[in-house]
C-alpha positions in Angstrom: -90.2 27.8 -20.5 -90.5 24.3 -22.3 -89.8 24.5 -26.1 -91.4 21.9 -28.3 -90.3 21.7 -32.3 -92.5 20.0 -35.0 -91.5 19.1 -38.2 -94.3 21.4 -39.9 -97.5 23.3 -39.3 -99.6 20.4 -39.1 -97.3 18.7 -36.5 -97.5 22.1 -34.3 -101.1 22.1 -34.3 -101.3 18.7 -33.5 -99.1 19.1 -30.4 -101.0 22.4 -29.6 -104.4 20.4 -29.7 -103.1 17.8 -27.6 -102.1 20.0 -24.8 -105.2 21.8 -24.8 -107.4 18.6 -24.9 -105.1 17.6 -21.8 -106.5 20.4 -19.9 -110.0 20.0 -20.5 -109.7 16.4 -19.5 -107.8 17.4 -16.2 -110.6 20.0 -15.5 -113.6 19.7 -17.5 -115.1 23.3 -16.2 -111.8 25.0 -17.3 -111.7 28.7 -18.5 -109.6 28.6 -21.6 -108.2 31.8 -22.9 -108.3 31.9 -26.7 -106.5 33.5 -29.6 -107.7 34.5 -33.3 -105.2 34.7 -36.5 -103.9 32.2 -38.7 -101.8 30.4 -36.5 -104.5 29.0 -34.2 -107.1 27.9 -37.0 -105.1 24.5 -37.4 -105.2 23.8 -33.6 -108.9 24.7 -33.7 -109.5 22.1 -36.7 -107.9 19.3 -34.5 -109.8 20.4 -31.4 -113.2 20.0 -33.6 -112.0 16.7 -34.9 -111.3 15.3 -31.1 -114.8 16.7 -30.5 -116.6 14.9 -33.2 -114.6 11.7 -32.3 -116.0 11.8 -28.9 -112.6 12.7 -27.3 -113.7 15.8 -25.9 -116.6 17.8 -24.1 -117.0 21.8 -24.1 -120.3 21.7 -22.4 -118.7 23.3 -18.8 -116.0 25.0 -20.5 -115.8 28.9 -20.4 -113.6 30.8 -22.8 -112.2 34.7 -22.5 -110.9 35.9 -26.1 -108.0 38.0 -26.1 -109.1 41.0 -28.2 -111.5 42.3 -30.6 -111.1 45.1 -33.3 -113.0 48.3 -32.3 -115.7 49.2 -34.8 -116.7 45.9 -36.2 -120.0 44.3 -35.4 -119.9 40.4 -34.3 -121.5 39.4 -37.6 -118.7 41.0 -39.7 -116.9 38.1 -41.2 -113.6 39.7 -40.0 -114.5 40.2 -36.3 -113.1 37.9 -33.8 -116.4 36.8 -32.6 -117.2 35.8 -35.9 -113.9 33.9 -36.4 -114.2 32.2 -33.2 -117.7 31.0 -34.0 -116.6 29.7 -37.4 -113.3 28.2 -36.5 -114.3 26.3 -33.2 -117.9 27.3 -31.4 -119.9 26.2 -33.9 -117.9 23.1 -34.2 -118.2 21.7 -30.5 -120.5 22.1 -27.8 -119.5 24.7 -25.9 -122.4 27.3 -24.7 -122.6 30.6 -26.2 -123.3 32.1 -22.9 -119.9 30.5 -21.8 -118.0 32.2 -24.8 -116.7 36.0 -24.0 -115.3 38.3 -26.5 -114.5 42.0 -26.0 -117.2 44.4 -27.8 -116.0 46.3 -30.0 -118.9 48.6 -30.6 -119.1 49.6 -26.9 -120.1 53.4 -26.8 -118.0 53.7 -23.8 -114.7 51.6 -24.9 -112.8 52.6 -21.8 -115.8 51.1 -19.9 -115.7 47.9 -21.6 -112.0 47.6 -21.2 -112.8 47.6 -17.4 -115.8 45.4 -17.7 -113.6 42.6 -19.6 -110.9 42.9 -17.2 -113.5 42.3 -14.3 -115.2 39.4 -16.2 -111.7 37.8 -16.7 -110.9 38.1 -13.2 -114.1 36.7 -11.8 -113.1 33.7 -13.6 -110.0 33.7 -11.9 -108.1 34.2 -15.4 -107.5 31.4 -17.7 -106.4 28.0 -16.9 -104.6 27.9 -20.2 -104.1 30.9 -22.6 -103.4 30.2 -26.1 -101.4 32.8 -27.9 -99.9 33.7 -31.4 -97.2 35.9 -31.9 -97.1 39.3 -34.5 -94.0 40.0 -36.6 -93.6 42.8 -34.3 -93.8 40.4 -31.1 -97.2 41.7 -30.2 -99.4 39.3 -28.2 -103.0 40.1 -28.3 -102.9 43.4 -29.5 -100.0 44.7 -26.9 -98.1 46.4 -29.4 -94.3 47.3 -28.8 -94.0 50.1 -26.1 -92.0 52.0 -23.7 -93.9 49.8 -20.9 -95.9 46.6 -20.4 -99.6 47.4 -20.1 -101.5 46.2 -17.1 -104.8 45.6 -17.7 -107.3 45.3 -20.8 -107.1 48.5 -22.9 -108.0 49.8 -26.1 -104.8 50.2 -28.6 -104.2 52.1 -31.4 -102.7 49.5 -34.0 -99.1 50.0 -35.4 -98.9 50.3 -39.2 -96.7 46.9 -39.4 -100.0 45.3 -37.6 -102.3 47.0 -39.8 -100.5 46.2 -42.9 -100.2 42.5 -41.9 -104.0 42.1 -41.3 -104.7 43.7 -44.4 -104.9 40.7 -46.3 -108.2 39.5 -44.6 -109.8 42.9 -45.9 -111.0 44.0 -49.2 -108.7 47.1 -49.0 -106.3 48.5 -46.5 -108.6 51.5 -45.7 -111.1 48.8 -44.3 -108.8 47.6 -41.6 -109.8 48.8 -38.6 -107.2 51.2 -36.8 -107.9 50.1 -32.9 -108.8 47.2 -30.9 -109.9 46.1 -27.4 -107.0 43.6 -26.2 -106.4 42.0 -22.6 -103.1 43.7 -21.0 -99.8 42.1 -20.6 -100.6 41.9 -16.6 -103.9 39.8 -17.8 -102.5 37.4 -19.9 -99.6 36.7 -17.3 -102.1 35.8 -14.9 -103.1 32.6 -16.6 -102.2 29.7 -14.8 -100.6 28.1 -18.1 -99.7 29.8 -21.5 -99.3 28.0 -24.5 -97.5 30.0 -27.5 -97.7 28.7 -30.9 -95.4 30.3 -33.4 -95.2 28.8 -37.4 -93.5 29.8 -40.6 -90.4 31.0 -41.6 -91.2 34.5 -41.5 -91.7 34.1 -37.6 -87.9 33.1 -37.1 -86.6 36.4 -36.1 -89.3 37.3 -33.8 -89.2 33.9 -32.3 -85.5 34.0 -31.4 -86.1 37.6 -30.0 -89.0 36.3 -27.9 -87.6 33.3 -26.5 -83.6 34.2 -26.4 -83.7 37.8 -26.2 -83.7 40.3 -23.3 -87.3 41.0 -21.6 -88.2 44.0 -22.9 -91.6 45.9 -23.8 -90.1 46.3 -27.3 -90.7 42.7 -28.0 -94.3 42.5 -25.8 -93.9 38.4 -26.4 -90.7 38.4 -24.3 -92.1 38.9 -21.0 -93.2 35.4 -21.4 -90.0 34.2 -20.1 -90.8 35.5 -16.6 -94.0 33.6 -16.2 -93.6 29.9 -14.2 -95.3 27.8 -16.9 -95.0 28.7 -20.4 -95.0 26.0 -23.5 -93.4 27.2 -26.9 -94.8 25.0 -29.9 -92.9 25.9 -33.2 -92.5 24.1 -36.7 -89.0 23.7 -38.0 -89.4 26.9 -40.1 -90.2 29.2 -37.0 -87.6 27.6 -34.8 -84.8 27.8 -37.4 -82.7 30.1 -35.5 -83.1 28.8 -31.9 
């Protein structure tokens, strides 16, 4: 596990975008595993800037997103498909048919989980998987549990995650209670993993995930077992390392 500490959020995002850009230059038809949430927004901004400057070409890139809320249509401004279109896909030349997000409206969610797992496997899993981390240590929507989920699955969100996500909705009642997410086993099959952590409120969980025991009670701690992980943090998030 490599740890890079930047002075602030902007520096962390520049580091993250540089690493993803290097992946594209190394393999123009790479598969990117992508994440949503507030932390990756700055990374996507800088990737879009690099594309606008003529430094990157996304035309052969394929992407698989980590997760999607159950029950939200893709045009809902809080869906993760909408998030990705707004923050990255509509700002670069990636082809819509090459971008994949779980279908949270599927009539049979269990079948959708199997379909998405098979799709990710057919790509050979991501060449680079971008991750954020929740305050309780979740990656994707893999919440603290008694075991590590292996494959893409439906998950009931914990109260802490619902509360954390409520800032994006008009009321707490509008926050979805379930999601489709890649499993820990799926994430760990990525060739490289990039974990981005920002903010003083993440310093405790950053220490637990990076320096603590590997336990499904802190899902991100499993990344200690992956052979190629880079963690980028700002100084606030790294304060306890």
